[in-house]
mmCIF file of the N, C-alpha and C atoms, coordinates in Angstrom:
data_MODEL
# 
_entry.id   MODEL 
# 
loop_
_atom_site.group_PDB 
_atom_site.id 
_atom_site.type_symbol 
_atom_site.label_atom_id 
_atom_site.label_alt_id 
_atom_site.label_comp_id 
_atom_site.label_asym_id 
_atom_site.label_entity_id 
_atom_site.label_seq_id 
_atom_site.pdbx_PDB_ins_code 
_atom_site.Cartn_x 
_atom_site.Cartn_y 
_atom_site.Cartn_z 
_atom_site.occupancy 
_atom_site.B_iso_or_equiv 
_atom_site.pdbx_formal_charge 
_atom_site.auth_seq_id 
_atom_site.auth_comp_id 
_atom_site.auth_asym_id 
_atom_site.auth_atom_id 
_atom_site.pdbx_PDB_model_num 
ATOM 1   N N  . MET A 1 1  ? -76.000 -38.120 11.580  1.00 0.00 ? 1  MET A N  1 
ATOM 2   C CA . MET A 1 1  ? -75.736 -39.538 11.373  1.00 0.00 ? 1  MET A CA 1 
ATOM 3   C C  . MET A 1 1  ? -74.906 -40.072 12.532  1.00 0.00 ? 1  MET A C  1 
ATOM 4   N N  . ASN A 1 2  ? -75.321 -41.161 13.124  1.00 0.00 ? 2  ASN A N  1 
ATOM 5   C CA . ASN A 1 2  ? -74.620 -41.770 14.239  1.00 0.00 ? 2  ASN A CA 1 
ATOM 6   C C  . ASN A 1 2  ? -73.737 -42.893 13.711  1.00 0.00 ? 2  ASN A C  1 
ATOM 7   N N  . GLU A 1 3  ? -72.450 -42.631 13.574  1.00 0.00 ? 3  GLU A N  1 
ATOM 8   C CA . GLU A 1 3  ? -71.534 -43.629 13.042  1.00 0.00 ? 3  GLU A CA 1 
ATOM 9   C C  . GLU A 1 3  ? -71.007 -44.513 14.161  1.00 0.00 ? 3  GLU A C  1 
ATOM 10  N N  . GLN A 1 4  ? -71.180 -45.801 14.013  1.00 0.00 ? 4  GLN A N  1 
ATOM 11  C CA . GLN A 1 4  ? -70.762 -46.776 15.010  1.00 0.00 ? 4  GLN A CA 1 
ATOM 12  C C  . GLN A 1 4  ? -69.245 -46.915 14.988  1.00 0.00 ? 4  GLN A C  1 
ATOM 13  N N  . LYS A 1 5  ? -68.612 -46.938 16.163  1.00 0.00 ? 5  LYS A N  1 
ATOM 14  C CA . LYS A 1 5  ? -67.158 -47.054 16.263  1.00 0.00 ? 5  LYS A CA 1 
ATOM 15  C C  . LYS A 1 5  ? -66.719 -48.468 16.625  1.00 0.00 ? 5  LYS A C  1 
ATOM 16  N N  . PHE A 1 6  ? -67.555 -49.170 17.402  1.00 0.00 ? 6  PHE A N  1 
ATOM 17  C CA . PHE A 1 6  ? -67.210 -50.512 17.856  1.00 0.00 ? 6  PHE A CA 1 
ATOM 18  C C  . PHE A 1 6  ? -68.384 -51.450 17.630  1.00 0.00 ? 6  PHE A C  1 
ATOM 19  N N  . ALA A 1 7  ? -68.078 -52.742 17.485  1.00 0.00 ? 7  ALA A N  1 
ATOM 20  C CA . ALA A 1 7  ? -69.126 -53.744 17.310  1.00 0.00 ? 7  ALA A CA 1 
ATOM 21  C C  . ALA A 1 7  ? -68.674 -55.058 17.916  1.00 0.00 ? 7  ALA A C  1 
ATOM 22  N N  . GLN A 1 8  ? -69.644 -55.824 18.413  1.00 0.00 ? 8  GLN A N  1 
ATOM 23  C CA . GLN A 1 8  ? -69.345 -57.167 18.882  1.00 0.00 ? 8  GLN A CA 1 
ATOM 24  C C  . GLN A 1 8  ? -69.121 -58.072 17.666  1.00 0.00 ? 8  GLN A C  1 
ATOM 25  N N  . THR A 1 9  ? -68.461 -59.189 17.899  1.00 0.00 ? 9  THR A N  1 
ATOM 26  C CA . THR A 1 9  ? -68.114 -60.109 16.814  1.00 0.00 ? 9  THR A CA 1 
ATOM 27  C C  . THR A 1 9  ? -69.329 -60.491 15.972  1.00 0.00 ? 9  THR A C  1 
ATOM 28  N N  . LYS A 1 10 ? -70.431 -60.833 16.627  1.00 0.00 ? 10 LYS A N  1 
ATOM 29  C CA . LYS A 1 10 ? -71.624 -61.277 15.886  1.00 0.00 ? 10 LYS A CA 1 
ATOM 30  C C  . LYS A 1 10 ? -72.179 -60.199 14.968  1.00 0.00 ? 10 LYS A C  1 
ATOM 31  N N  . ASN A 1 11 ? -71.917 -58.926 15.267  1.00 0.00 ? 11 ASN A N  1 
ATOM 32  C CA . ASN A 1 11 ? -72.437 -57.830 14.450  1.00 0.00 ? 11 ASN A CA 1 
ATOM 33  C C  . ASN A 1 11 ? -71.502 -57.429 13.305  1.00 0.00 ? 11 ASN A C  1 
ATOM 34  N N  . LEU A 1 12 ? -70.289 -57.945 13.301  1.00 0.00 ? 12 LEU A N  1 
ATOM 35  C CA . LEU A 1 12 ? -69.357 -57.618 12.214  1.00 0.00 ? 12 LEU A CA 1 
ATOM 36  C C  . LEU A 1 12 ? -69.842 -58.157 10.881  1.00 0.00 ? 12 LEU A C  1 
ATOM 37  N N  . THR A 1 13 ? -70.623 -59.232 10.915  1.00 0.00 ? 13 THR A N  1 
ATOM 38  C CA . THR A 1 13 ? -71.163 -59.812 9.689   1.00 0.00 ? 13 THR A CA 1 
ATOM 39  C C  . THR A 1 13 ? -71.998 -58.791 8.923   1.00 0.00 ? 13 THR A C  1 
ATOM 40  N N  . LYS A 1 14 ? -72.762 -57.987 9.648   1.00 0.00 ? 14 LYS A N  1 
ATOM 41  C CA . LYS A 1 14 ? -73.611 -56.969 9.013   1.00 0.00 ? 14 LYS A CA 1 
ATOM 42  C C  . LYS A 1 14 ? -72.780 -55.844 8.406   1.00 0.00 ? 14 LYS A C  1 
ATOM 43  N N  . ILE A 1 15 ? -71.627 -55.585 8.976   1.00 0.00 ? 15 ILE A N  1 
ATOM 44  C CA . ILE A 1 15 ? -70.794 -54.465 8.537   1.00 0.00 ? 15 ILE A CA 1 
ATOM 45  C C  . ILE A 1 15 ? -69.857 -54.877 7.403   1.00 0.00 ? 15 ILE A C  1 
ATOM 46  N N  . PHE A 1 16 ? -69.196 -56.039 7.547   1.00 0.00 ? 16 PHE A N  1 
ATOM 47  C CA . PHE A 1 16 ? -68.168 -56.442 6.586   1.00 0.00 ? 16 PHE A CA 1 
ATOM 48  C C  . PHE A 1 16 ? -68.557 -57.620 5.699   1.00 0.00 ? 16 PHE A C  1 
ATOM 49  N N  . ASP A 1 17 ? -69.722 -58.215 5.923   1.00 0.00 ? 17 ASP A N  1 
ATOM 50  C CA . ASP A 1 17 ? -70.177 -59.351 5.133   1.00 0.00 ? 17 ASP A CA 1 
ATOM 51  C C  . ASP A 1 17 ? -69.188 -60.522 5.197   1.00 0.00 ? 17 ASP A C  1 
ATOM 52  N N  . LEU A 1 18 ? -68.637 -60.738 6.394   1.00 0.00 ? 18 LEU A N  1 
ATOM 53  C CA . LEU A 1 18 ? -67.729 -61.857 6.648   1.00 0.00 ? 18 LEU A CA 1 
ATOM 54  C C  . LEU A 1 18 ? -68.236 -62.582 7.887   1.00 0.00 ? 18 LEU A C  1 
ATOM 55  N N  . SER A 1 19 ? -67.993 -63.873 7.964   1.00 0.00 ? 19 SER A N  1 
ATOM 56  C CA . SER A 1 19 ? -68.505 -64.655 9.087   1.00 0.00 ? 19 SER A CA 1 
ATOM 57  C C  . SER A 1 19 ? -67.772 -64.303 10.381  1.00 0.00 ? 19 SER A C  1 
ATOM 58  N N  . PRO A 1 20 ? -68.416 -64.519 11.523  1.00 0.00 ? 20 PRO A N  1 
ATOM 59  C CA . PRO A 1 20 ? -67.738 -64.304 12.802  1.00 0.00 ? 20 PRO A CA 1 
ATOM 60  C C  . PRO A 1 20 ? -66.473 -65.149 12.926  1.00 0.00 ? 20 PRO A C  1 
ATOM 61  N N  . ASP A 1 21 ? -66.474 -66.347 12.339  1.00 0.00 ? 21 ASP A N  1 
ATOM 62  C CA . ASP A 1 21 ? -65.275 -67.204 12.372  1.00 0.00 ? 21 ASP A CA 1 
ATOM 63  C C  . ASP A 1 21 ? -64.073 -66.542 11.705  1.00 0.00 ? 21 ASP A C  1 
ATOM 64  N N  . PHE A 1 22 ? -64.320 -65.760 10.659  1.00 0.00 ? 22 PHE A N  1 
ATOM 65  C CA . PHE A 1 22 ? -63.231 -65.052 9.981   1.00 0.00 ? 22 PHE A CA 1 
ATOM 66  C C  . PHE A 1 22 ? -62.445 -64.217 10.985  1.00 0.00 ? 22 PHE A C  1 
ATOM 67  N N  . PHE A 1 23 ? -63.159 -63.533 11.861  1.00 0.00 ? 23 PHE A N  1 
ATOM 68  C CA . PHE A 1 23 ? -62.517 -62.661 12.847  1.00 0.00 ? 23 PHE A CA 1 
ATOM 69  C C  . PHE A 1 23 ? -61.949 -63.470 14.011  1.00 0.00 ? 23 PHE A C  1 
ATOM 70  N N  . GLN A 1 24 ? -62.704 -64.437 14.495  1.00 0.00 ? 24 GLN A N  1 
ATOM 71  C CA . GLN A 1 24 ? -62.261 -65.248 15.632  1.00 0.00 ? 24 GLN A CA 1 
ATOM 72  C C  . GLN A 1 24 ? -60.956 -65.987 15.326  1.00 0.00 ? 24 GLN A C  1 
ATOM 73  N N  . LYS A 1 25 ? -60.835 -66.522 14.126  1.00 0.00 ? 25 LYS A N  1 
ATOM 74  C CA . LYS A 1 25 ? -59.643 -67.302 13.754  1.00 0.00 ? 25 LYS A CA 1 
ATOM 75  C C  . LYS A 1 25 ? -58.392 -66.440 13.650  1.00 0.00 ? 25 LYS A C  1 
ATOM 76  N N  . ARG A 1 26 ? -58.559 -65.141 13.504  1.00 0.00 ? 26 ARG A N  1 
ATOM 77  C CA . ARG A 1 26 ? -57.412 -64.248 13.325  1.00 0.00 ? 26 ARG A CA 1 
ATOM 78  C C  . ARG A 1 26 ? -57.000 -63.502 14.598  1.00 0.00 ? 26 ARG A C  1 
ATOM 79  N N  . ILE A 1 27 ? -57.724 -63.774 15.704  1.00 0.00 ? 27 ILE A N  1 
ATOM 80  C CA . ILE A 1 27 ? -57.352 -63.134 16.974  1.00 0.00 ? 27 ILE A CA 1 
ATOM 81  C C  . ILE A 1 27 ? -55.960 -63.602 17.372  1.00 0.00 ? 27 ILE A C  1 
ATOM 82  N N  . ASN A 1 28 ? -55.101 -62.655 17.685  1.00 0.00 ? 28 ASN A N  1 
ATOM 83  C CA . ASN A 1 28 ? -53.709 -62.862 18.105  1.00 0.00 ? 28 ASN A CA 1 
ATOM 84  C C  . ASN A 1 28 ? -52.798 -63.395 17.002  1.00 0.00 ? 28 ASN A C  1 
ATOM 85  N N  . THR A 1 29 ? -53.288 -63.435 15.761  1.00 0.00 ? 29 THR A N  1 
ATOM 86  C CA . THR A 1 29 ? -52.400 -63.739 14.631  1.00 0.00 ? 29 THR A CA 1 
ATOM 87  C C  . THR A 1 29 ? -52.376 -62.566 13.652  1.00 0.00 ? 29 THR A C  1 
ATOM 88  N N  . GLU A 1 30 ? -53.548 -62.006 13.377  1.00 0.00 ? 30 GLU A N  1 
ATOM 89  C CA . GLU A 1 30 ? -53.637 -60.841 12.503  1.00 0.00 ? 30 GLU A CA 1 
ATOM 90  C C  . GLU A 1 30 ? -54.371 -59.675 13.155  1.00 0.00 ? 30 GLU A C  1 
ATOM 91  N N  . PHE A 1 31 ? -55.237 -59.993 14.111  1.00 0.00 ? 31 PHE A N  1 
ATOM 92  C CA . PHE A 1 31 ? -55.956 -58.969 14.873  1.00 0.00 ? 31 PHE A CA 1 
ATOM 93  C C  . PHE A 1 31 ? -55.476 -59.015 16.319  1.00 0.00 ? 31 PHE A C  1 
ATOM 94  N N  . TYR A 1 32 ? -55.107 -57.849 16.841  1.00 0.00 ? 32 TYR A N  1 
ATOM 95  C CA . TYR A 1 32 ? -54.508 -57.808 18.167  1.00 0.00 ? 32 TYR A CA 1 
ATOM 96  C C  . TYR A 1 32 ? -55.296 -56.929 19.127  1.00 0.00 ? 32 TYR A C  1 
ATOM 97  N N  . GLU A 1 33 ? -55.357 -57.406 20.380  1.00 0.00 ? 33 GLU A N  1 
ATOM 98  C CA . GLU A 1 33 ? -56.050 -56.651 21.419  1.00 0.00 ? 33 GLU A CA 1 
ATOM 99  C C  . GLU A 1 33 ? -55.361 -55.311 21.615  1.00 0.00 ? 33 GLU A C  1 
ATOM 100 N N  . GLY A 1 34 ? -56.134 -54.265 21.728  1.00 0.00 ? 34 GLY A N  1 
ATOM 101 C CA . GLY A 1 34 ? -55.618 -52.916 21.882  1.00 0.00 ? 34 GLY A CA 1 
ATOM 102 C C  . GLY A 1 34 ? -55.430 -52.202 20.558  1.00 0.00 ? 34 GLY A C  1 
ATOM 103 N N  . ILE A 1 35 ? -55.441 -52.955 19.458  1.00 0.00 ? 35 ILE A N  1 
ATOM 104 C CA . ILE A 1 35 ? -55.330 -52.359 18.122  1.00 0.00 ? 35 ILE A CA 1 
ATOM 105 C C  . ILE A 1 35 ? -56.640 -52.566 17.362  1.00 0.00 ? 35 ILE A C  1 
ATOM 106 N N  . HIS A 1 36 ? -57.020 -53.821 17.186  1.00 0.00 ? 36 HIS A N  1 
ATOM 107 C CA . HIS A 1 36 ? -58.211 -54.166 16.406  1.00 0.00 ? 36 HIS A CA 1 
ATOM 108 C C  . HIS A 1 36 ? -59.431 -54.425 17.286  1.00 0.00 ? 36 HIS A C  1 
ATOM 109 N N  . PHE A 1 37 ? -59.216 -54.816 18.515  1.00 0.00 ? 37 PHE A N  1 
ATOM 110 C CA . PHE A 1 37 ? -60.326 -55.120 19.415  1.00 0.00 ? 37 PHE A CA 1 
ATOM 111 C C  . PHE A 1 37 ? -59.893 -54.892 20.854  1.00 0.00 ? 37 PHE A C  1 
ATOM 112 N N  . PHE A 1 38 ? -60.876 -54.835 21.738  1.00 0.00 ? 38 PHE A N  1 
ATOM 113 C CA . PHE A 1 38 ? -60.580 -54.810 23.163  1.00 0.00 ? 38 PHE A CA 1 
ATOM 114 C C  . PHE A 1 38 ? -61.671 -55.554 23.906  1.00 0.00 ? 38 PHE A C  1 
ATOM 115 N N  . ILE A 1 39 ? -61.329 -55.968 25.114  1.00 0.00 ? 39 ILE A N  1 
ATOM 116 C CA . ILE A 1 39 ? -62.257 -56.697 25.962  1.00 0.00 ? 39 ILE A CA 1 
ATOM 117 C C  . ILE A 1 39 ? -62.552 -55.816 27.166  1.00 0.00 ? 39 ILE A C  1 
ATOM 118 N N  . PRO A 1 40 ? -63.781 -55.284 27.243  1.00 0.00 ? 40 PRO A N  1 
ATOM 119 C CA . PRO A 1 40 ? -64.115 -54.419 28.372  1.00 0.00 ? 40 PRO A CA 1 
ATOM 120 C C  . PRO A 1 40 ? -64.090 -55.196 29.692  1.00 0.00 ? 40 PRO A C  1 
ATOM 121 N N  . PRO A 1 41 ? -63.796 -54.518 30.784  1.00 0.00 ? 41 PRO A N  1 
ATOM 122 C CA . PRO A 1 41 ? -63.786 -55.191 32.089  1.00 0.00 ? 41 PRO A CA 1 
ATOM 123 C C  . PRO A 1 41 ? -65.161 -55.768 32.416  1.00 0.00 ? 41 PRO A C  1 
ATOM 124 N N  . THR A 1 42 ? -65.170 -56.943 33.015  1.00 0.00 ? 42 THR A N  1 
ATOM 125 C CA . THR A 1 42 ? -66.415 -57.600 33.404  1.00 0.00 ? 42 THR A CA 1 
ATOM 126 C C  . THR A 1 42 ? -66.177 -58.444 34.649  1.00 0.00 ? 42 THR A C  1 
ATOM 127 N N  . SER A 1 43 ? -67.229 -58.674 35.377  1.00 0.00 ? 43 SER A N  1 
ATOM 128 C CA . SER A 1 43 ? -67.112 -59.529 36.557  1.00 0.00 ? 43 SER A CA 1 
ATOM 129 C C  . SER A 1 43 ? -67.362 -60.998 36.208  1.00 0.00 ? 43 SER A C  1 
ATOM 130 N N  . SER A 1 44 ? -67.828 -61.266 34.998  1.00 0.00 ? 44 SER A N  1 
ATOM 131 C CA . SER A 1 44 ? -68.096 -62.638 34.567  1.00 0.00 ? 44 SER A CA 1 
ATOM 132 C C  . SER A 1 44 ? -66.784 -63.375 34.342  1.00 0.00 ? 44 SER A C  1 
ATOM 133 N N  . LYS A 1 45 ? -66.706 -64.586 34.870  1.00 0.00 ? 45 LYS A N  1 
ATOM 134 C CA . LYS A 1 45 ? -65.495 -65.390 34.693  1.00 0.00 ? 45 LYS A CA 1 
ATOM 135 C C  . LYS A 1 45 ? -65.561 -66.242 33.428  1.00 0.00 ? 45 LYS A C  1 
ATOM 136 N N  . THR A 1 46 ? -66.752 -66.412 32.868  1.00 0.00 ? 46 THR A N  1 
ATOM 137 C CA . THR A 1 46 ? -66.896 -67.303 31.714  1.00 0.00 ? 46 THR A CA 1 
ATOM 138 C C  . THR A 1 46 ? -67.199 -66.581 30.414  1.00 0.00 ? 46 THR A C  1 
ATOM 139 N N  . LYS A 1 47 ? -67.864 -65.446 30.484  1.00 0.00 ? 47 LYS A N  1 
ATOM 140 C CA . LYS A 1 47 ? -68.282 -64.776 29.255  1.00 0.00 ? 47 LYS A CA 1 
ATOM 141 C C  . LYS A 1 47 ? -67.661 -63.391 29.168  1.00 0.00 ? 47 LYS A C  1 
ATOM 142 N N  . LYS A 1 48 ? -66.898 -63.173 28.141  1.00 0.00 ? 48 LYS A N  1 
ATOM 143 C CA . LYS A 1 48 ? -66.269 -61.870 27.938  1.00 0.00 ? 48 LYS A CA 1 
ATOM 144 C C  . LYS A 1 48 ? -66.664 -61.345 26.561  1.00 0.00 ? 48 LYS A C  1 
ATOM 145 N N  . ALA A 1 49 ? -67.112 -60.103 26.524  1.00 0.00 ? 49 ALA A N  1 
ATOM 146 C CA . ALA A 1 49 ? -67.468 -59.474 25.257  1.00 0.00 ? 49 ALA A CA 1 
ATOM 147 C C  . ALA A 1 49 ? -66.194 -59.001 24.568  1.00 0.00 ? 49 ALA A C  1 
ATOM 148 N N  . VAL A 1 50 ? -66.157 -59.123 23.277  1.00 0.00 ? 50 VAL A N  1 
ATOM 149 C CA . VAL A 1 50 ? -65.068 -58.587 22.468  1.00 0.00 ? 50 VAL A CA 1 
ATOM 150 C C  . VAL A 1 50 ? -65.662 -57.473 21.637  1.00 0.00 ? 50 VAL A C  1 
ATOM 151 N N  . LEU A 1 51 ? -65.111 -56.284 21.764  1.00 0.00 ? 51 LEU A N  1 
ATOM 152 C CA . LEU A 1 51 ? -65.551 -55.152 20.959  1.00 0.00 ? 51 LEU A CA 1 
ATOM 153 C C  . LEU A 1 51 ? -64.482 -54.850 19.917  1.00 0.00 ? 51 LEU A C  1 
ATOM 154 N N  . TRP A 1 52 ? -64.892 -54.836 18.676  1.00 0.00 ? 52 TRP A N  1 
ATOM 155 C CA . TRP A 1 52 ? -63.980 -54.618 17.556  1.00 0.00 ? 52 TRP A CA 1 
ATOM 156 C C  . TRP A 1 52 ? -64.009 -53.154 17.133  1.00 0.00 ? 52 TRP A C  1 
ATOM 157 N N  . ASP A 1 53 ? -62.847 -52.612 16.835  1.00 0.00 ? 53 ASP A N  1 
ATOM 158 C CA . ASP A 1 53 ? -62.715 -51.249 16.327  1.00 0.00 ? 53 ASP A CA 1 
ATOM 159 C C  . ASP A 1 53 ? -62.993 -51.305 14.824  1.00 0.00 ? 53 ASP A C  1 
ATOM 160 N N  . ILE A 1 54 ? -64.119 -50.791 14.417  1.00 0.00 ? 54 ILE A N  1 
ATOM 161 C CA . ILE A 1 54 ? -64.547 -50.890 13.018  1.00 0.00 ? 54 ILE A CA 1 
ATOM 162 C C  . ILE A 1 54 ? -63.553 -50.215 12.077  1.00 0.00 ? 54 ILE A C  1 
ATOM 163 N N  . ASP A 1 55 ? -63.033 -49.048 12.452  1.00 0.00 ? 55 ASP A N  1 
ATOM 164 C CA . ASP A 1 55 ? -62.051 -48.362 11.598  1.00 0.00 ? 55 ASP A CA 1 
ATOM 165 C C  . ASP A 1 55 ? -60.777 -49.180 11.447  1.00 0.00 ? 55 ASP A C  1 
ATOM 166 N N  . ALA A 1 56 ? -60.314 -49.795 12.535  1.00 0.00 ? 56 ALA A N  1 
ATOM 167 C CA . ALA A 1 56 ? -59.086 -50.593 12.478  1.00 0.00 ? 56 ALA A CA 1 
ATOM 168 C C  . ALA A 1 56 ? -59.274 -51.809 11.578  1.00 0.00 ? 56 ALA A C  1 
ATOM 169 N N  . ILE A 1 57 ? -60.434 -52.450 11.668  1.00 0.00 ? 57 ILE A N  1 
ATOM 170 C CA . ILE A 1 57 ? -60.709 -53.604 10.807  1.00 0.00 ? 57 ILE A CA 1 
ATOM 171 C C  . ILE A 1 57 ? -60.810 -53.164 9.349   1.00 0.00 ? 57 ILE A C  1 
ATOM 172 N N  . ASP A 1 58 ? -61.489 -52.059 9.107   1.00 0.00 ? 58 ASP A N  1 
ATOM 173 C CA . ASP A 1 58 ? -61.608 -51.517 7.755   1.00 0.00 ? 58 ASP A CA 1 
ATOM 174 C C  . ASP A 1 58 ? -60.223 -51.221 7.169   1.00 0.00 ? 58 ASP A C  1 
ATOM 175 N N  . ASN A 1 59 ? -59.360 -50.604 7.958   1.00 0.00 ? 59 ASN A N  1 
ATOM 176 C CA . ASN A 1 59 ? -57.992 -50.308 7.498   1.00 0.00 ? 59 ASN A CA 1 
ATOM 177 C C  . ASN A 1 59 ? -57.210 -51.583 7.227   1.00 0.00 ? 59 ASN A C  1 
ATOM 178 N N  . TRP A 1 60 ? -57.402 -52.604 8.063   1.00 0.00 ? 60 TRP A N  1 
ATOM 179 C CA . TRP A 1 60 ? -56.718 -53.878 7.863   1.00 0.00 ? 60 TRP A CA 1 
ATOM 180 C C  . TRP A 1 60 ? -57.147 -54.504 6.535   1.00 0.00 ? 60 TRP A C  1 
ATOM 181 N N  . ILE A 1 61 ? -58.461 -54.502 6.282   1.00 0.00 ? 61 ILE A N  1 
ATOM 182 C CA . ILE A 1 61 ? -58.977 -55.079 5.032   1.00 0.00 ? 61 ILE A CA 1 
ATOM 183 C C  . ILE A 1 61 ? -58.433 -54.317 3.829   1.00 0.00 ? 61 ILE A C  1 
ATOM 184 N N  . LYS A 1 62 ? -58.420 -53.003 3.910   1.00 0.00 ? 62 LYS A N  1 
ATOM 185 C CA . LYS A 1 62 ? -57.902 -52.192 2.797   1.00 0.00 ? 62 LYS A CA 1 
ATOM 186 C C  . LYS A 1 62 ? -56.420 -52.425 2.580   1.00 0.00 ? 62 LYS A C  1 
ATOM 187 N N  . SER A 1 63 ? -55.656 -52.584 3.649   1.00 0.00 ? 63 SER A N  1 
ATOM 188 C CA . SER A 1 63 ? -54.217 -52.821 3.489   1.00 0.00 ? 63 SER A CA 1 
ATOM 189 C C  . SER A 1 63 ? -53.968 -54.190 2.875   1.00 0.00 ? 63 SER A C  1 
ATOM 190 N N  . LYS A 1 64 ? -54.775 -55.184 3.224   1.00 0.00 ? 64 LYS A N  1 
ATOM 191 C CA . LYS A 1 64 ? -54.635 -56.516 2.619   1.00 0.00 ? 64 LYS A CA 1 
ATOM 192 C C  . LYS A 1 64 ? -54.912 -56.450 1.128   1.00 0.00 ? 64 LYS A C  1 
ATOM 193 N N  . LYS A 1 65 ? -55.939 -55.688 0.747   1.00 0.00 ? 65 LYS A N  1 
ATOM 194 C CA . LYS A 1 65 ? -56.283 -55.550 -0.667  1.00 0.00 ? 65 LYS A CA 1 
ATOM 195 C C  . LYS A 1 65 ? -55.135 -54.865 -1.410  1.00 0.00 ? 65 LYS A C  1 
ATOM 196 N N  . THR A 1 66 ? -54.591 -53.805 -0.841  1.00 0.00 ? 66 THR A N  1 
ATOM 197 C CA . THR A 1 66 ? -53.475 -53.093 -1.462  1.00 0.00 ? 66 THR A CA 1 
ATOM 198 C C  . THR A 1 66 ? -52.257 -53.997 -1.576  1.00 0.00 ? 66 THR A C  1 
ATOM 199 N N  . ASN A 1 67 ? -51.951 -54.746 -0.533  1.00 0.00 ? 67 ASN A N  1 
ATOM 200 C CA . ASN A 1 67 ? -50.804 -55.652 -0.557  1.00 0.00 ? 67 ASN A CA 1 
ATOM 201 C C  . ASN A 1 67 ? -50.983 -56.740 -1.605  1.00 0.00 ? 67 ASN A C  1 
ATOM 202 N N  . ASN A 1 68 ? -52.202 -57.273 -1.737  1.00 0.00 ? 68 ASN A N  1 
ATOM 203 C CA . ASN A 1 68 ? -52.466 -58.305 -2.734  1.00 0.00 ? 68 ASN A CA 1 
ATOM 204 C C  . ASN A 1 68 ? -52.331 -57.747 -4.150  1.00 0.00 ? 68 ASN A C  1 
ATOM 205 N N  . GLU A 1 69 ? -52.821 -56.535 -4.374  1.00 0.00 ? 69 GLU A N  1 
ATOM 206 C CA . GLU A 1 69 ? -52.693 -55.916 -5.690  1.00 0.00 ? 69 GLU A CA 1 
ATOM 207 C C  . GLU A 1 69 ? -51.234 -55.648 -6.019  1.00 0.00 ? 69 GLU A C  1 
ATOM 208 N N  . LEU A 1 70 ? -50.468 -55.176 -5.054  1.00 0.00 ? 70 LEU A N  1 
ATOM 209 C CA . LEU A 1 70 ? -49.044 -54.925 -5.256  1.00 0.00 ? 70 LEU A CA 1 
ATOM 210 C C  . LEU A 1 70 ? -48.312 -56.230 -5.567  1.00 0.00 ? 70 LEU A C  1 
ATOM 211 N N  . TYR A 1 71 ? -48.632 -57.284 -4.834  1.00 0.00 ? 71 TYR A N  1 
ATOM 212 C CA . TYR A 1 71 ? -48.029 -58.592 -5.078  1.00 0.00 ? 71 TYR A CA 1 
ATOM 213 C C  . TYR A 1 71 ? -48.303 -59.061 -6.499  1.00 0.00 ? 71 TYR A C  1 
ATOM 214 N N  . GLU A 1 72 ? -49.527 -58.912 -6.954  1.00 0.00 ? 72 GLU A N  1 
ATOM 215 C CA . GLU A 1 72 ? -49.883 -59.335 -8.311  1.00 0.00 ? 72 GLU A CA 1 
ATOM 216 C C  . GLU A 1 72 ? -49.113 -58.522 -9.356  1.00 0.00 ? 72 GLU A C  1 
ATOM 217 N N  . LEU A 1 73 ? -48.951 -57.233 -9.121  1.00 0.00 ? 73 LEU A N  1 
ATOM 218 C CA . LEU A 1 73 ? -48.184 -56.404 -10.059 1.00 0.00 ? 73 LEU A CA 1 
ATOM 219 C C  . LEU A 1 73 ? -46.720 -56.813 -10.090 1.00 0.00 ? 73 LEU A C  1 
ATOM 220 N N  . LEU A 1 74 ? -46.143 -57.057 -8.933  1.00 0.00 ? 74 LEU A N  1 
ATOM 221 C CA . LEU A 1 74 ? -44.731 -57.456 -8.875  1.00 0.00 ? 74 LEU A CA 1 
ATOM 222 C C  . LEU A 1 74 ? -44.516 -58.840 -9.476  1.00 0.00 ? 74 LEU A C  1 
ATOM 223 N N  . LYS A 1 75 ? -45.499 -59.691 -9.357  1.00 0.00 ? 75 LYS A N  1 
ATOM 224 C CA . LYS A 1 75 ? -45.400 -61.037 -9.884  1.00 0.00 ? 75 LYS A CA 1 
ATOM 225 C C  . LYS A 1 75 ? -45.349 -61.035 -11.415 1.00 0.00 ? 75 LYS A C  1 
ATOM 226 N N  . ARG A 1 76 ? -45.884 -60.009 -12.048 1.00 0.00 ? 76 ARG A N  1 
ATOM 227 C CA . ARG A 1 76 ? -45.909 -59.925 -13.514 1.00 0.00 ? 76 ARG A CA 1 
ATOM 228 C C  . ARG A 1 76 ? -44.547 -59.641 -14.114 1.00 0.00 ? 76 ARG A C  1 
ATOM 229 N N  . ARG A 1 77 ? -43.641 -59.123 -13.325 1.00 0.00 ? 77 ARG A N  1 
ATOM 230 C CA . ARG A 1 77 ? -42.322 -58.728 -13.845 1.00 0.00 ? 77 ARG A CA 1 
ATOM 231 C C  . ARG A 1 77 ? -41.577 -59.855 -14.454 1.00 0.00 ? 77 ARG A C  1 
# 
C-alpha cells in the first residue's frame, strides 16, 4: 500500500472532506509552515505550491476534537 504523506491544498478535500478554503483561511493562524505545510523551492515568482503534511493535519483535527470534548465535559461541572 502506498500511503501518501503530502498533498496539495486542492487534494485535501478528497482526504479530509473539507473545502480548500478551510485550510487556506487557517494558514499562519492555526497551520504553520514547517509544521503543517511547506512550500517547495520554485523559480516561479507568482505561483507557489503548498504541500500539506497529511499526518500533521490529521493530528491537528484529532486534537481539536479532543479539546472540544474536554471543554464540553468541563462545562457540565
